[in-house]
C-alpha positions in Angstrom: 26.9 -3.7 -10.3 25.7 -7.4 -11.1 27.2 -10.8 -9.9 28.3 -12.5 -13.8 25.4 -14.5 -14.0 24.5 -15.3 -18.0 20.8 -16.9 -18.6 19.9 -19.1 -21.5 17.0 -21.3 -22.8 16.5 -24.3 -24.4 14.1 -27.0 -24.9 12.1 -29.1 -22.3 14.0 -32.1 -23.2 17.4 -31.0 -23.3 20.4 -32.6 -21.7 20.7 -30.5 -17.7 23.9 -29.6 -16.9 25.4 -28.9 -13.3 23.2 -28.0 -10.3 19.8 -29.4 -11.6 16.6 -27.8 -10.0 13.4 -29.4 -10.6 9.3 -27.9 -9.7 6.7 -29.8 -7.9 3.6 -29.3 -6.5 1.6 -29.8 -3.3 0.9 -33.4 -4.1 4.7 -33.8 -4.9 4.7 -35.0 -8.0 6.9 -34.1 -11.4 6.2 -33.1 -14.7 6.7 -35.6 -17.4 9.9 -34.6 -18.2 11.5 -34.1 -14.9 9.8 -37.9 -13.9 12.8 -38.9 -16.4 15.1 -36.8 -15.3 14.6 -37.8 -11.6 14.1 -40.9 -12.2 17.4 -42.9 -10.8 17.1 -40.4 -7.8 13.0 -42.0 -6.8 14.1 -43.6 -3.9 16.5 -41.0 -2.4 13.8 -38.5 -2.5 11.7 -40.6 -1.2 13.6 -41.0 1.6 14.3 -37.3 1.6 10.7 -36.4 1.9 10.1 -38.4 4.6 12.8 -37.5 6.8 11.9 -33.7 6.2 8.1 -34.3 6.7 7.9 -32.6 3.0 4.6 -31.7 2.3 4.9 -29.8 -0.7 4.4 -26.0 0.5 4.5 -23.5 -1.2 8.9 -22.2 -1.4 9.6 -25.4 0.5 12.5 -27.0 -1.1 14.4 -30.4 -0.5 18.1 -30.2 -1.2 20.2 -33.7 -2.2 24.0 -33.4 -2.8 25.4 -35.5 -5.0 22.5 -37.9 -5.5 22.8 -42.2 -6.2 21.6 -42.6 -9.6 21.8 -39.3 -11.5 24.6 -37.2 -13.0 24.0 -34.0 -11.1 26.3 -32.5 -8.7 23.3 -31.4 -6.6 19.6 -32.1 -7.1 17.1 -29.3 -5.2 13.6 -29.7 -5.7 11.1 -26.5 -5.2 7.4 -26.7 -4.4 5.2 -23.8 -6.2 2.4 -25.2 -3.7 -1.2 -24.7 -5.2 0.2 -24.6 -9.1 -2.9 -23.6 -11.0 -3.3 -20.8 -8.7 0.5 -19.0 -9.8 0.7 -15.3 -10.6 3.4 -13.8 -12.4 4.8 -12.5 -9.3 5.0 -15.5 -8.0 7.1 -16.8 -10.6 9.1 -14.0 -10.2 9.9 -14.6 -6.6 10.2 -18.7 -7.6 13.3 -17.2 -10.5 14.7 -15.5 -7.1 14.3 -18.7 -5.1 16.0 -20.3 -7.5 19.0 -17.9 -7.4 19.2 -18.6 -3.7 19.4 -22.5 -4.4 22.5 -22.2 -6.6 26.1 -22.1 -4.1 28.7 -20.0 -5.0 31.0 -22.7 -5.9 28.9 -24.0 -9.0 29.3 -23.1 -12.6 26.6 -24.2 -14.3 22.8 -25.0 -13.3 19.5 -25.9 -14.8 15.7 -25.0 -13.7 13.8 -27.6 -15.4 10.4 -25.6 -15.4 8.1 -28.3 -15.5 4.8 -29.2 -14.0 2.2 -31.9 -13.9 -1.2 -31.0 -15.5 0.4 -27.1 -15.7 2.1 -25.9 -18.4 4.6 -22.9 -18.1 4.3 -20.9 -20.7 6.7 -18.2 -22.2 5.7 -15.2 -20.2 5.5 -17.3 -17.0 9.1 -18.2 -17.7 10.7 -15.1 -18.8 9.1 -14.0 -15.5 11.7 -16.8 -13.7 14.6 -15.9 -15.7 13.9 -12.3 -14.4 13.6 -13.2 -10.7 16.9 -15.1 -11.0 18.7 -11.8 -12.9 17.0 -9.4 -10.2 18.1 -11.7 -7.1 21.6 -12.5 -8.3 22.6 -8.5 -8.5 25.3 -7.4 -5.6 27.1 -4.1 -5.4 30.9 -5.0 -3.9 32.2 -2.3 -5.7 34.0 -0.6 -3.5 35.2 -3.9 -1.2 39.0 -4.4 -2.0 38.8 -8.2 -0.6 37.1 -10.2 -3.3 35.7 -13.7 -3.2 38.1 -16.0 -4.8 38.5 -15.9 -8.5 37.7 -19.1 -9.0 34.2 -17.9 -7.1 33.9 -15.2 -9.4 34.4 -16.5 -13.0 30.8 -15.9 -13.8 27.2 -18.6 -13.3 25.3 -20.2 -16.5 21.9 -20.9 -15.7 19.8 -22.8 -18.2 16.1 -23.1 -18.5 14.4 -25.8 -19.7 11.2 -24.5 -21.3 8.1 -25.4 -23.2 8.0 -23.2 -26.1 12.2 -21.9 -26.3 11.4 -19.1 -29.2 8.1 -17.7 -27.4 9.9 -17.7 -24.1 13.7 -16.1 -25.8 11.0 -13.4 -27.1 9.0 -12.5 -23.9 12.4 -12.5 -21.9 14.0 -9.7 -24.4 11.5 -7.3 -23.0 11.7 -8.3 -19.3 15.7 -8.3 -19.1 15.1 -4.4 -20.5 13.7 -3.9 -18.1 15.4 -6.0 -15.5 18.7 -3.5 -16.7 16.7 -0.8 -15.7 15.6 -2.1 -12.5 19.7 -2.5 -12.0 20.6 0.8 -13.2 18.2 2.2 -10.4 19.9 0.2 -7.9 23.2 0.7 -8.7 22.7 4.4 -8.4 20.8 4.3 -4.9 23.5 2.0 -3.7 26.4 4.3 -4.8 28.4 6.3 -1.7 26.9 10.2 -1.8 30.8 11.4 -1.9 31.2 9.9 -5.7 27.2 10.1 -6.8 26.2 14.1 -6.3 24.3 16.0 -8.4 26.7 16.8 -11.0 27.5 13.1 -11.3 24.2 11.5 -11.3 23.5 13.8 -14.0 26.5 12.6 -16.0 25.3 8.7 -15.7 22.1 9.3 -16.7 23.0 11.2 -19.8 25.8 8.6 -20.2 23.4 5.3 -20.1 20.6 6.9 -21.6 21.6 8.5 -24.9 23.4 5.4 -25.5 19.4 3.6 -25.5 17.9 6.5 -27.5 17.1 8.7 -25.1 17.2 12.2 -25.5 18.7 14.1 -22.3 18.7 17.4 -21.3 20.9 18.7 -18.2 19.9 22.3 -16.6 22.6 23.4 -14.5 22.3 25.9 -11.7 22.4 29.1 -14.3 19.9 27.4 -16.2 18.0 26.6 -13.2 17.8 30.2 -12.2 17.1 31.3 -15.5 14.3 29.4 -15.7 13.0 30.3 -12.1 13.1 26.8 -9.8 14.0 28.6 -6.9 12.3 26.4 -4.5 14.3 23.4 -5.7 17.8 26.1 -6.0 17.2 26.8 -2.5 17.4 23.1 -1.4 21.1 23.2 -2.5 22.4 26.1 -2.0 24.1 25.0 1.2 26.4 22.6 -0.8 29.8 22.8 -2.7 27.7 21.0 -5.3 25.5 22.1 -7.9 21.9 21.4 -8.4 20.5 19.8 -11.8 17.6 18.7 -13.7 17.7 16.2 -15.9 14.9 15.8 -18.6 14.7 12.7 -20.3 12.7 11.8 -23.7 11.7 8.8 -25.3 9.5 9.3 -28.2 8.5 6.2 -29.1 4.7 6.7 -30.1 3.2 8.7 -32.5 4.7 11.9 -33.6 2.7 15.3 -31.5 1.1 13.1 -29.1 1.0 14.2 -25.5 3.7 12.3 -23.2 3.6 10.4 -20.2 5.3 12.2 -17.6 7.3 11.1 -14.4 9.0 13.1 -12.1 11.7 12.1 -9.4 13.3 13.2 -6.2 16.7 13.3 -6.6 18.5 14.8 -3.0 21.6 12.4 -3.4 22.6 13.2 0.7 20.1 14.8 3.0 21.4 15.9 6.2 18.6 18.0 6.8 20.2 21.4 6.3 19.9 23.5 9.4 17.2 21.4 10.6 19.4 19.0 11.0 18.9 15.1 11.3 20.2 12.9 14.4 23.4 11.5 13.8 22.2 7.7 13.8 21.0 6.2 10.7 21.6 9.3 8.8 23.8 7.8 6.5 20.6 5.8 5.0 20.2 9.2 3.3 22.0 8.7 0.5 19.2 6.8 -0.6 17.2 10.2 -0.7 17.2 9.6 -4.5 15.2 7.0 -4.4 12.5 8.9 -6.7 15.1 10.0 -9.1 16.9 6.6 -9.6 13.8 5.0 -10.1 12.5 7.4 -12.9 15.8 6.8 -14.5 15.6 3.2 -14.9 12.2 3.9 -16.0 13.5 6.0 -18.8 16.0 2.7 -19.6 14.0 -0.3 -19.7 11.2 1.7 -22.2 13.8 2.5 -24.2 15.7 -0.6 -24.4 12.4 -2.3 -25.0 11.5 0.0 -28.0 8.0 1.3 -25.7 5.8 2.2 -28.3 5.0 5.7 -26.0 5.8 9.0 -25.5 7.9 9.7 -21.9 9.2 12.3 -20.7 11.3 11.7 -16.8 12.3 14.4 -14.9 14.7 14.7 -11.8 15.8 17.4 -9.9 19.1 16.5 -8.0 20.4 18.0 -5.4 22.5 17.9 -1.7 20.3 19.5 1.1 23.7 20.7 3.9 24.0 22.8 6.0 26.3 26.1 6.0 26.0 29.8 5.9 24.8 29.9 2.7 21.9 27.6 3.4 18.3 27.9 3.7 16.9 28.6 7.3 13.7 28.0 9.0 11.4 31.3 8.4 12.7 32.0 5.0 10.7 32.5 2.2 10.8 31.5 -1.0 8.6 31.6 -4.4 8.6 28.7 -6.8 8.3 28.7 -9.9 4.4 28.6 -9.9 4.7 32.1 -8.5 2.9 30.4 -5.1 5.1 31.9 -2.2 6.6 29.2 0.4 7.5 29.8 4.4 10.3 27.2 5.1 9.6 25.8 8.7 11.8 23.1 8.4 14.9 22.5 6.1 14.5 18.7 6.7 11.1 18.2 4.7 13.2 19.7 1.3 11.8 16.9 -0.7 8.7 18.7 -1.4 10.3 21.8 -2.3 12.3 20.0 -5.0 9.3 18.2 -6.7 7.0 21.7 -6.7 8.9 23.1 -9.1 10.1 20.3 -11.5 6.5 19.2 -11.5 4.9 22.5 -12.3 8.0 22.8 -15.0 6.9 19.5 -16.7 3.3 20.5 -16.7 3.8 23.5 -18.3 6.4 22.5 -20.7 4.9 18.9 -21.8 1.3 19.3 -21.2 1.3 15.5 -20.5 -1.3 12.7 -20.1 -0.6 12.6 -16.6 2.0 13.1 -14.2 3.3 10.5 -11.9 6.4 11.4 -8.7 8.4 9.2 -6.8 10.0 10.2 -3.7 11.1 8.9 -0.6 9.3 11.8 1.0 8.2 10.8 4.2 9.4 9.0 7.4 6.1 8.7 8.6 4.4 6.8 5.1 7.0 3.6 6.9 4.8 4.5 10.2 2.0 3.7 8.3 2.9 1.3 5.3 6.2 -0.2 7.0 7.9 -1.7 3.3 5.3 -3.6 2.2 3.3 -0.9 0.0 4.5 2.6 -1.3 1.7 5.5 -0.1 -0.6 7.0 -3.4 -2.2 9.7 -3.2 -3.7 11.4 -6.2 -6.1 13.4 -7.7 -7.2 11.1 -9.9 -9.3 7.6 -9.5 -8.2 5.8 -13.0 -5.1 6.8 -12.8 -5.1 5.3 -9.2 -6.9 2.2 -9.8 -4.5 1.4 -12.7 -1.6 1.8 -10.4 -2.8 -0.3 -7.5 -3.5 -2.8 -10.7 -0.1 -2.6 -12.0 1.0 -2.9 -8.2 -0.3 -6.4 -8.0 0.4 -7.8 -11.2 4.3 -6.7 -10.8 4.4 -7.2 -6.9 5.3 -3.8 -6.4 2.3 -3.0 -4.3 0.5 0.4 -3.8 -2.1 2.0 -1.0 -4.3 4.8 -1.9 -4.4 7.2 0.9 -6.9 10.6 1.2 -6.2 14.1 0.4 -8.7 16.5 1.2 -9.6 20.4 2.5 -9.2 19.2 5.9 -5.7 18.3 5.6 -4.8 21.2 2.8 -5.5 23.6 5.6 -2.9 22.3 8.0 -0.2 23.7 5.5 -1.7 27.4 5.2 1.1 30.0 6.4 0.7 33.3 8.2 3.3 34.7 6.1 3.2 33.2 3.0 1.0 31.4 0.1 2.0 27.8 2.1 4.3 26.6 5.3 6.3 23.8 3.8 5.1 21.4 6.3 2.5 20.8 8.3 3.3 19.1 11.7 3.4 15.7 13.3 0.2 15.1 12.6 -0.7 13.4 8.8 2.8 14.1 7.4 2.4 11.8 4.4 -0.6 13.9 3.6 0.0 17.1 4.1 3.2 16.3 1.8 1.1 15.2 -1.1 -1.2 18.3 -0.5 1.6 20.2 -0.9 3.0 19.0 -4.1 -1.1 18.8 -5.1 -1.0 23.0 -5.3 1.5 22.4 -8.1 -0.2 20.4 -10.4 -3.3 22.0 -11.2 -6.3 19.8 -13.3 -3.8 17.7 -14.8 -4.0 14.0 -13.6 -1.2 13.2 -10.8 -0.6 11.0 -8.6 2.5 10.8 -6.2 4.1 7.9 -4.7 5.7 7.6 -1.5 8.6 5.2 -1.8 10.3 6.1 1.5 9.6 2.6 2.7 10.3 0.4 -0.9 13.0 2.3 -2.9 15.9 0.7 0.5 14.8 -2.8 0.9 16.3 -5.7 3.4 18.9 -8.2 2.1 16.2 -10.9 2.5 13.4 -9.6 -0.4 12.7 -12.2 -2.6 14.4 -11.1 -6.2 16.8 -8.8 -3.7 20.0 -9.0 -1.4 21.0 -5.6 -2.3 20.1 -2.4 0.6 18.8 -0.3 -2.6 15.8 -2.1 -4.2 14.7 -0.3 -8.1 11.5 -0.5 -7.1 9.0 1.3 -9.4 10.7 0.6 -12.6 8.9 -2.5 -12.9 5.3 -1.1 -11.9 5.6 2.1 -13.8 6.8 0.0 -16.7 3.6 -2.3 -16.5 1.2 0.6 -16.3 2.9 1.8 -19.4 2.4 -1.6 -21.1 -1.3 -2.0 -19.8 -2.5 1.2 -20.7 -0.4 3.1 -22.2 1.3 1.9 -25.5 0.0 2.2 -29.1 
């Protein structure tokens, strides 16, 4: 859930209210309007700059309490560094940084988007507002001891901008995307005793139907009838039924093939019979980060009325050990008809995805398929939490994803696929086995998925390092990050909307 922060926009010459946040650059110069606002505090600012040896390095700040000569209770000066080199993701981070500088006791704040020699246009200003909202999010639903009522009564932030009407239009679409990110974060942050597969499906249907998405929920009986046996095998040790949720947004031309997004949704992963070590197992409530992203993305596309036909499919299971659980050595027949030898029941996400990928390919004949999954610990070893691993059978789709990643700051790094890796998952007893061993674990997992996409353009994003985030992130202070919603929305916006 988000803190009660409201954002509004006003003309650059409007009178500021509350905490005042202004911008400077590496030369420590102010924009024309900012100069007027801080004129009474010139001497105090000069002394502060000298005392702090403030050089205008990007991201650096000066904070003055009750500055003499001004009505503002607090003046914050934030430097953007080289203003001419700012990218969209820099403005997003700027909004997040501004959120951090507003004290919890403040009820009002004003951010003046004014720089010397550089006009901050509507798109950049809207990015600042989005960063502010994303960084203000908290998840405290289960804390019985809340902050004092006075500190929970809400914060109103006004951005003073050069083009008020244009910024409002630009922000409307970004707010829809932001709401999708926050919905995804809520899902990832929920405890697994609350958010099991049926409850996840219920929330997806409730939220998405409200914005015009067609939602279909397949229960155990429907999944068995359709033949998604690999997916059902993962969940057969749980008392909670599995689900597949199909979400359709028809914003493009009637009859045009959709773009497809598929998410792994293991609402809790014990590892099954191949049980995980106890240390850190609580984090496995986030093993549905891919499904959360797809759900948030579909919300965002519908809320901003994207001119595209899109389908999102999420496979929701709980991987538990009991007498009915899948065993190492079992052989299951997937929806595709290919057989899979189970070597390790903790390599379960690919079993969920393989059936959903095949189902999406056969039913919807999409332009492309992109799956997102917290699939392997190996991707954390390779890339840490800065990039998601990208695997693909299509160079153009890969290049477009990489470009969208640079634009949004949700970056991807392409890793190889090839026959040398593919043979590592060949099985003596079935068509394939569900793990290729310790070496190249992220790659062999992707090779497994590739066997279920045939010639459909496809990309696999391993988000094990990005779906769950550090509280020190520029635009996130919660555990769940909502990573991927902005990336994939940008991909659709850049290349697939009519």
